[in-house]
N, C-alpha and C positions, 0 to 999 in steps of 0.2 A: 535727427533720429537715426539716420543710416550710420553716422559715425559712432553714435553711442552703442548701437547694436553690434557693430564691428569690434569695438573695444571690449564689450562683454564677451563676445565669442572668442576673441584672442585670449582673454584672461582665463576663461573656462577651459579652453584647450590646453593652455600652459599648465594649469593646476592639475588637471587630470593626467597629463603626461608626466609631470615631475614628481608627484607624490611618492610613487614607488621607487623612483631613482635615488631618493635620499637614503634608502636603505642599502644601496649597492656599496661595495668596498671602494669603488672608483667611479668617478664621473668624467666623461670625455665629451666636450662640446666642440663642434666644428661648424664654421659658417664662412660666408664671404660677404664683405661689405657690399650693400646694395641688393642682397638676396634675402627674401622674406622667409626662407626655410632654414632652420637650425637643425643639426643632427645632434641628438643627445643620446649617448651610448648606442648609436646606430639607428635610433628612432627619429624620424623627421617630424618636426613641430612647426606649424605655421605661426610666425611671430611678426611683430612690428619690425620693419626693415632696419637693421643696423646701418649707421651712416657715420661719416667723418665730419667733425666740426673743428673750428678754430685752427690751431696749428698742427693738425693731423691727429687729433684725439678721436678714437673710435668710441661711439656711444651705442649701447646695446639696451634692450628691454630689461629693466631691473628684475622684475618678478620672475621671469623665466630662468635667468641665470642663478639667482639666489635660492629659489626653491628647488632647483636641480641639485644644489649643494646640501639642501635640507634645512635652510634657514627659515625662520618665521618672519613674515613681512606684514607690517601694519601701516595703514595710510590714514592720515588725519587731514580731511579735506579743507577745513577752514584755513589752516596755515600752510597747506600743501607740504606737509612734513611726512617723511617716510622713516619708520623705525625698523631695524633689522636685528634679530636676536639669534645668536649662535653660541655654542660653547666657547667661553672666554672672549667673545667678541660681541659688542653691542654698538651699532652704527646708527647715527641720526643724520639724515640728509634733508635738504629743503630745495624745492624747485627754484632755480635762479640764484642759489646761494653757493658760492665757490668754496665755502668752509664746511667741512664735514666733521662731526664729532665721533671719534672712535674710542669707546670706553670713556675715559675721563679726560681725554685730551683732544685738541683740534688738529685737523690736517687740511692743507690747502690743495684743492683739486686742480687739475689742468683745465678742466672745463666743468661748468656748473651743470647739475641735473636739469633736464628739460622735459616738457610734455610734448609729445608728438601731436599731429593733427587728430589722431584717434584717442587723445588723452592717455597715452601710455607713457609711463615714466621711463626716460632714457638716461643712463648713467655712464661715466667713463669706464670702459671695459677693464683696463689694467688695474685701476684702483679697486674696483669691487671684487675682482678676481683674486688679486694678491693679498688683499686684506683678509679674505677668507681662506688663505693658504693654497690657492691654485697657481699654476704656472701658465703663462701665455706665450705661445710660439707661433711662428709663421711658416707655412709649407710653401717653399718656393716653387715646387713642381705644380701644385694645384691652385696656388693663390689663396688657400684657405687659412683662416686663423684657427688655432687649436688651443682650447682651454682644458687643462687637466687638473682634476682635484682628487687627491687621495682622501679616504674617509678620515674624519677627525678622530684622534685617539688621545690617550693621556700622555703620549710621548711626542706631541706636536712640536715641530721645531719653532724656535722663536721667529725665524724668518717667515714661517707659515702664518704667523699672526701679524707681523709688521715688516715693512721694508725700511723702517727708520734706521738711522745710523746708530742711535743709542737706545738703550733700554734701562729702565730704572723704576723707582718707587717714590711717588710724590709725597706719601705720608711720612716715610722714613728718610726722605731726602738723600737718595744715593742713585748713582747711574754708572753704567759701563758701556763700552762699545758693544753693540748687539752681537751676541755669539751666533753669527749666521750659520755656521756649520755644526752647531750643537743643538741638542734637544733640551727643552726645559722639562726634566724628568720628575721634578718634585717642587712644590711650593706650598708651604703651610698657609692655612686660611688666615692666620693673623699676620702674614707677611714677614715673619721674623726669620724665615729660612727659605732660601731659593737655591735650587740645584740645577746645573747645566751639565749634560753628558755628551762627550764626543763619540764618534763611531768606534774608536778603539778602547772605549771604557774610561778614558780620562775624565775627571770631574772638576768643576768649579763650584764651590759653595760660597754663598753670601749669607752670613748669619748675623743677627742683631741681638744684643743683650742690653737691657736697661738696668741701671743700678741706682742706689741711693748713695749719698755721700759716705755713709757708714759701710756699705757693702762693696764699694768699688776698690779693687786692688790697685795700689799705687803703680804708676807706669814702670818705674825702675824694678820694682819687685816682680811684676808680671813679666817683664823682659827677661829677668834671670830665670824664672820658672820655665818659660817657653824655650829659652836657649838650652836649658838642661834637658828638656824633653826630647831634644834631637841628639842626645849623647850617643846613640847607637847608629846614627847616620853620619855621612860625610857632610859637614857643614860648609857651604860655599858662599853664603851671604848672611851677615848679621849686622843690621843697621838700625839706628835710631834717627828718625826723620821727621819733617813737618811738611804738610801739604800746603797748597796755595792759600788756604783759609786759616792757616796757623794751627791746625789740629796735629797733635803728636801721633806718630804711628811707628810701629816696629815692623821690620821686614826681615824674614829669615828664608833662606833657601837651603834645602838639604837633599841628599840623594843616597840611594844604595843601588844595587845591581838591577832592581826591578822598577823603581819609581823615583820621580822627583817631586818633592813637596815644596810648594811656594806658599808661605804664610805671611799674611799682613793683618795687623790689628790696629784699628784707628781708635783713638781716644777722642771722641767728639766732646764739645764743651758743655753738653747738657747731660753728662753722665751716661751717655749711650756709647757702647763699644760696637764696632763693626769688624767682623772677621771675614777676610776674603782668602779662602784656602783652595789651592789647586793641587790635585794629586794626578800626576802625569805619568802614564806608562812609558817606560824607556823602550825605544826602538831605534832602528837605523834611520828611519824617516823622521827628520826633526821638524817637519812642517806642523804637525799637531802641537808639539811642544812650543814652538815659536808663536803659534796662533793663540794658545791658551795664556802664555805669559804676557802677550800683548794685551789681551783682554784684562788680565789682572792689573797690568800697569795703567789701564785706562780708568780704573775705579776712581770715582770722584764723589765727595760729599757736597751737598748744597741743593737748593731748589732746582727742579728739572724744568726745561722749557717745553714748548709745544712741538718741538722737533724730536722729542724723546718719547719712546713708547712707554706708557705708564702701566705697570703691573698692579698698581694699587686697586683694591676693591673698596676704598673708603669714599663715601660721599657725605659731606658735612661732618657731623659728629658720629656717624654710624658706619660700620663695616658690614658689607653683605657677604654672608657665608652661603656657599652653594655646594650641592652634591648632585652631579649629573646622574650617578648611579641610582640614588634614591629620589631623584626628581623633586628636590625640595630646596628651598632657600629661606633664610631668615636673617635678621640684622642684630648685631651686637654693638655696644659702644666701641669706638674706633681703637681705644687704647687697651682693650681686653686681650689677655694672652690665651692662646689655645693650649689645652692640657695635652702636651705632646706625648706623655707616657700612656695615654688612653689609646690602646691599639684596636679596640672594637670599632669596626668601620661603620656600624649602624648607630653609633652614639657620638655625640658632639658636645664638647664641654669647653666653655670659655669663662675666665675669671678676671677680676680686677687685679692689676699689678700692685695696687696699694694694699699693703698687709693690714691696714686699719679699716679697710672697706670690704665687707663680706660679700659684695655683689658677685653673682655668677649666673651663668645660663647653661642648662643641660637639656639636650634633646635626645630622645631614644626612639627607635623604630623597632617594633617587635611583632612577631607573628601572632595572629588572633587564633585562639582555640576556645574550647568550652570553658576552660578555667582562666584564660587570659582575654578579657574584654576590657574596654575602657572603664566600664562601671566597676568591675571587680578589682582592677588594678588601682583605681582611685580609692576605693574603700580599703584595700589592703594597705596601701601606703599611708593613708589617713590613720588607720588603727595603729600601725607601727610607730608613727610619730607620737601618737598619744601615749603609748606605752614606754617609749624610749626616753623621753625628756622629763626633766624636773617640772612638775605641775606648778611650782611657785613662779616659774619664769615663762612657761610654755602655754600658748593658747592655740588650739587647733579648731578651726571652724567646722561646721557640718559640711558634708559633701553636697554640692548643688549640681543640678543637671539643667541643661538647656533644651529647647525644642529641637535643636540641631544635633543632639546626641553628644554634646560636650559635658564632661564632668570635671568639677574643680573644687578645690578647698584652699584655704590659706592657713599659714602657720606663722605665728608671731612669737619671737623671743624678746622679752622686754624685762629690764631690771637686773640682768646678769652683770657680772663684774666686767666682762669684755665682750665686744662684738654682738650686740643685739642685732636682730635682722627680721625681715619680713619676707616670707616665701609664698609664691603663688604657683600651684601645681595644677596643670591642665592635662586632661586625657581625652582623646577622641579617636574614632576609627575611620579608616578609608580603605575600602576593598578588603583585602585579607590581612591588613596590618593595623596595629594599635600604635598611636603616637602619644608620647608624653613629653611635654615641654615644661620645665621647672625653672622659674626665675627668682633669684634672691636679690633683694635690695636692702640698704641699711635700715630702713624703718618704714612704717605704714605710710608716712608722708611721701615716700618715693614710689608708691604703688602705681602711679601714672606711667613711670618709666618701665615698670614691669609689663604693664598692659601694652605699651608701645612695642616692646620686643615681641610679645605673644602675638599681637596683631600683624606683625611683619612676616610671620611664618606662612609660606605658600607651599602646598603639596599637590602632587598629582598621583593618581592611582597607580600602584605598582603591579607588575606582572609577577605573580607568585612563582610561576615556572622559571622565570629568569632570576629572581632574587633568592628564592629558597627560604628555608626556615631561619628565623631569627629569634632565638630563645633568650629571654631576659634572665641573666645569671644572678639571681638574688642570693644574699648570704644565707647559709644553712644554719639558721638559728634554732630550728626545732630538732634537727638531727644531732645527737650527741656522739662525740668521739672519745674513745678511751685513750688516755695518754699515760705513758710510763715516766715517772720522775723518781729517780733513785730507787728505793726499795718499795715504792708505792705506785698506785694507779689513781688517776683522777679523771672525771668525765666533764667535758665542757662542750658547748655547741661547736660544730665543725668550723664555723666562721671565725672562731678565736684561734689564731695561728700560734703554734708553739715556737719558742726560741729560748735562748739562754742569756741571762744577765749576770753581770758581775756584782757581787755584794761582799762587803768586808766581813770576814769571819763566818761566811755561810755559803753553802751550795744553794744556788738559786735558779729557779726556772720561771719563765714568763710566758704568758698567753696574751696576745694582743688582738684587739678588734680594730683594725685599721680604718673601718668605715666611720667610727666615731672617735678614734684616738684614745680609747680606754685600754687599760692593761690590768691583768691579774698576775701577781707573782706568788710563788711558793718558796719560802726560804727555810733551810734546815740549819740550826745552830747546834753544834756538838763540841764547843770549845771547853766545856766543863761538864761535870756530872749533874745534869738537871734532875731534880726530884719532882715527882708528880704533885706534891703538896706545895711547891714553891711558885705555882703559877701566878698567884696574887703579887708576890714580890717582883717577879719578872715584868708583870704589867706595870707596876708602880715605877720600876727603874726605866722602862721604855718610855712611859709617859713623861717622866722628867726629862729624858734625853730629847724627845721631839719638841717639847715646849720650851725648856730653858735654853738648850743649846742651839736648836734650829729655828726658834721663834714661831713655831706652829701653835695652833689653838685646838684644844680638845673640845669636841662638840657633844654635849650631854654627858651622861655617866657611863662608866664601864659596866657592862652586863655580863652575867655568866649563864651558861646553859650546857646541858648534856646533849651530845650528838653521838649516836651509835656507841654509847657507853663511855665516851671520853668527855672530860670537862673542858669547855672552851670559854675564853674571855672575848667579848665583842665590843669594839669601841671605834670611834671615828674621830679623825682630826682634820683640821682645815689648814691648807697651805695657800699662801698668797705670793703671787709673782707679778712684778710690775708689768711685764710684757704679756704674760699669758692670762693674768687675772686669777681668780680663786679656783682652787681645785680641792678635792676631798679624797682622803684615803680611809677606806673602811677595812678594819682588821679583825680577823679571827685568829686567836693565839691559843696554842695548846702545848702540853708536854706529853710526848709519846716515845716509849723506848729510850728514855734518857736523852731525848733530843727536844729542843725547843723548836716548834714548827709554827711558822707564821704565814697566813694567807692574807694578801692585801689587794684590794681593788682600788686603782687610781683612776679618777674620772674628773672631768671639768664640772663646774657648778651647774651647767645647763643639763647634765645627765644625772647628777646626784639625785637619789630617790626614784630613779627610773628603773627600767627593766634589769639593768646590770646587777643591781643589788640582789635580786632574786637568783640570777645566774651564779653569783658568788656563793650564796647560801647552798644552792644545789650542788655546786662543785665540792664544797666542804663536806656535805653529807655523803658524797660519792667516794671520798678519800679512803682507800683501804690498802692493806698490804697486798703485794703481788701474789 
């Protein structure tokens, strides 16, 4: 009983002393072997006495050290297993087991974790400190051991994560010599891009690109293109090589007065290309250059071993996505790509690399207001889908709510010419923010996969003072914008962006809604003297052209109507494409000021008969002289 009380007292003292220390920018721990008092940032803490075991391995009380760093510690008594969680580092230890699991790989300890007489977990000091990015030193003058840990940040050095000789990715099967003197300044959540930066600003990129047989550029063609891209540099290396596994790769090195570029592209046998690119700042000190080129030289394809630090966030068939800033995590299929052009840091989007598979995951975090709540956002998005899509193919369920304040609906596209899908849209609130996770799968039969992803989402309440406002930037469909086209003006929703398209024999303008991939064009034909009474002839000629020459199909009959005193012909034709499926063009044609003017809405079959048809009609009605 006395031992149990002592253990509880030690644990309570450690927790109370260390909770605030995790917030400091730096943690300094000093102690002497055999002394039961540790100094943590100058404060003395009574602990289980550190001791030396085996061949000189110092064992220290686990919870005191790791909680001083700000790590979370969990104990599972039945198996005597300890789990530690920290940004980018997850460690599993077991009493008496010399093997520790760090993230997804195993490491062999110099001494197994042990329980002291007071049932306090003792672990090897150097392993636990250096795995969390701390340094261990010895003060000869005082005989004290000093552990120093800088606060974890986004520019943590790779050495701060591991002291293994090599670093790599077990999912994509690559590795390099650990860039010990560089910081890992960026890594995409899908693992396809990793960036290391040296103190002088020199950078190494490891980028991965997956192709199909049809989209992969042949090696020789790519070699010529890359070589030509260095035409403004002094080229010092241009090689075609093979690695030990027989993979072809090209190696270029070029320089100018400011930098050296070392470029390597590996053609792996599974249609995956790996680019290892180094941009090295030129200076009189060649140490950084030699170090970076040595790391580039060390790049290797193939399975990694348990002596290589694994950057992969894949377990089984799922990849864990984390955001420390937004205190959330969720899982997506391991092969999903991250949408890299999405620059909104409060939104996360991943999609299947298979173009025939419409699967995708989108998560957004937004500030809660009187107008932005989980219920109101769910209903708004529900209603937008109901208006936007063709009711022949689209079914949107009613919005349902749960006792926990979750709102959801499903949206099914079925019977379209290409890419049917099933979407589950979920909204909920936590603190001052609204969360929206949307998962798309190929069909309703795959709904279990969507639920698996949704169930994996874990969130913590955010500090609004720290995070600030996050406004959902919805398309401005209700706000009309006046646009000048030639001698005329036309009004369209602000979400339809203006551009210019080429058209034979006409001045053409285009307005695109990139959210759905639809487009409205306005074309002016004045190659001959059009007469107002010849509209019927022009429609007949155009109909023959699009059906007989281009193989399209007229849908229904041509109808005529007067709009603002002008006679218009309205008709629709269907276009079929093997890759994209069916799409429709709805046309308004008129003759005005001896010009043939044609308004055309192009949209996929899943949007045909939806809201865009009304937008086109309103645009035609707004068309006036400047």
